[in-house]
C-alpha positions in Angstrom: 19.3 80.6 49.8 21.5 81.5 52.9 25.0 79.9 53.7 27.3 80.9 55.8 30.8 79.4 56.2 32.0 77.5 59.5 33.2 79.3 62.4 36.9 77.7 61.7 36.7 78.6 58.3 35.5 82.5 58.4 38.3 84.6 58.0 40.7 82.6 56.8 42.3 82.5 53.3 40.7 79.3 52.5 37.5 80.7 54.1 37.5 83.9 51.9 38.8 81.9 48.9 35.6 79.7 48.9 33.0 82.8 50.1 34.5 84.8 46.8 34.4 81.3 44.0 30.3 80.6 45.8 29.3 84.2 45.7 29.8 84.9 42.2 28.0 82.2 40.5 24.6 83.3 40.0 23.0 80.4 38.4 22.1 81.1 34.9 22.6 78.1 34.0 24.9 79.1 31.3 27.6 77.5 31.5 26.5 73.8 31.6 26.3 73.6 27.7 29.9 73.5 28.2 30.2 70.9 31.3 31.5 67.6 30.4 30.0 65.5 34.0 26.4 67.2 32.6 26.8 66.5 28.7 28.0 62.9 30.1 25.3 62.0 32.7 22.7 64.7 31.9 21.7 65.5 35.4 21.5 68.8 36.5 23.2 68.0 40.2 26.2 66.6 38.5 26.7 70.4 37.0 28.0 73.0 37.8 25.2 74.6 39.6 24.3 70.9 40.8 28.0 71.5 42.5 27.8 74.5 43.7 25.0 73.9 45.8 26.2 71.2 47.4 28.8 73.1 48.4 26.7 75.9 49.9 25.1 73.3 51.7 27.9 72.4 53.4 29.7 75.2 54.2 
């Protein structure tokens, strides 16, 4: 999935921090086993990968 920051965020400190965080995830799923939200609800969209996917859609 290709994502691009909105022009108003690109080049800002917050935008650069968001880029760095979002680009680190390789969607391997190892974090799912320790995610309390995923363990409670059992829904992939409520786990870390689902959250990152939604953040990328917003950005």
